[in-house]
N, C-alpha and C positions, 0 to 999 in steps of 0.2 A: 287476437283470438287465442284463448288459452287451451291447454290440453283437454280441459273438461267441457269445452264447447261454448264458453261465454267470455266476455271481456274480463281480463284479469292480468295478473303479473306473477311471475315466479322470481323469488328473491334468492340470491346466492350470497351468503355472508360468511365471513370467517367464523369458525366455531366459537371463538372467544367473544364474538359480538352477538351471537344468536339470542341469548336471553335479553340483552338490551334492546335489540330490534323488535323482538316479540312484545316486550312490555310497552315500548313506544307505540307500536301499531295498535295494541289493545287499548291504550289510553286515547289515542287519536280516534279510534272507532267507537268509544264508549257511547257517544250521543247517537250513533247509528245502530246501537244494540248489536255490535260486532260479536260473533260467537266463533269458537273453535270448531273446525270440521276435521274429522279423522279421515284416514286413508280410504275406508270403505265408502264414505260419502263421496269423496272425490272420484273413486273408481266407478261408482254408480252413475255419476254425472257423465263420465267419459263414455260409458256403455250406452246410456240414454241418447247421447249425441252421435253414436256410431263411430267413435274414435277407436282405432285399432291399437293394440298393445303388442310389443315385441314379446314373443314367447307364448302368446295366447292366440291372437288372430294373425300375427305376422311372424315369419321365420324364413329360414333359407329355402324352404320347399314351396313357398307361396309366391306367385308372380304378382305384380301390381294389378294386373287385369283381374285375377282371382280375388284379390283383397279389395276390389272396388277403388283402386287408387290410380286409375289410368289418367285422371286429370293432372296428376303430379309428375307424369313422365313426359319429358320433352325429347323425343327421338330425333328431332330435326336440329339439335344442337350442333354447331360446327365442330365442337371438340368431341373426341371419343371418350367413352367412359366404360368402366368395368361392367360387363353384362349387357352392353348395348346390342351386340350381335345376337345374343340369346333372346332378348326382348323383341328385336325386329323379327326374328324367326317365329316367335310365338304369337305375335300380333295377328289378330283375326282368326286364330285357330280356336276350335271348341275348347271351352274351359274345362279343366279337370275338376274344379271345385269352385264354390262361390260363397261369399260371406252373406249371411242373412241374419236378420234381427227377429226375435220372437218376443211376444208379450204374454205373460201368464194371465189366465182368466180369473184366478182367485186371488184376491188381495192377501189372504193369509198364507198362500203358498210361498215358500222360500227355497231357494237353491243356493249352493255355494260355488258351483262350477265343477265341471268334470262329470256331471250326471249324463247317463246314456239317454239317447233319444231313440225311441222305438216306433216303427211304423208297421202295422199289421204283423206284429211279432218279430220283425227283423230289425236289428240294430242298424240305424242309418247315420249315426254320428253322436257327438257329445257336445255339451255346452262348453264353450271355451271361456266365456266371461259372463257374469251375471251380477245384477245389483238391483236394489229397490229404486224404482223411479217415481218421484213425486208427481211428475207430469202424467204418467200412465196410471198411477195409483196401484201399481203392482210391480212384480219383478220384470225386468227386461233382460234378455239374454242375447248374446252373439254366438254364432257358430259357423264354421266352415263346413259345407256339405258337398258331397260329390255332385257334379252337375246333373246326372240323371235323376238324382234324388232331390234336387232343388226346385223342382216344379211346384207352383203354388198348390196344386191338388195334393201333392205329397206332404207339403208343410201343413196343410189344413188338417191332416189326419195323424200327424206325428205327436207322440206323447213323450214327456220326460219319464224316466224310470222311477222317480220318487212318487210316493203316493199322492201328494198334493201338488206335484210339479207339473200340472197341466198348463196349457197356455191359452191366451185369450181366444175366444171364438167357440164357446161350448167346451168340449173336451178335446179340442184340436188346436194345433199351432197355427198362427197366422203371421206371415212375414210382414212386418210393419215398415221396414226399410231394407232395401237390398243395395249393397254397394257394388 
């Protein structure tokens, strides 16, 4: 499974071989109509699949529980690891924040990330990552919200601060995947 959510490979080649490898791959993929894809396309696929990025949805202040990554934590390992005691202490405690996914309701609406999300005139968060989703036919965004503001009713009425940056479900946000 690749970072963008599908089968794939990441190639690491010496810089002096990069052009040769690129040309060989493009030639080998000619019959398959292989095309280049830029960073924004790859990032949009990541967001669409709910993959978190360091510095956006992940950082030193988020726990695996808040980021929806509890499945990746093995607290019963025989070996100790850095942060194990803190994770054990926080397990089962109320979350301070939670990762949610929002889908825009207007295909022409586009955001770049960092836009404020407002609920009933109150700032409740900001978009951490956003990209155009071919599956949704609209922008898909990720954000960490405080737990008290993560309730589905709150998300249904949240709006982004941009004029066209509303989310799917009328003029309301709808969490489509929560981690």
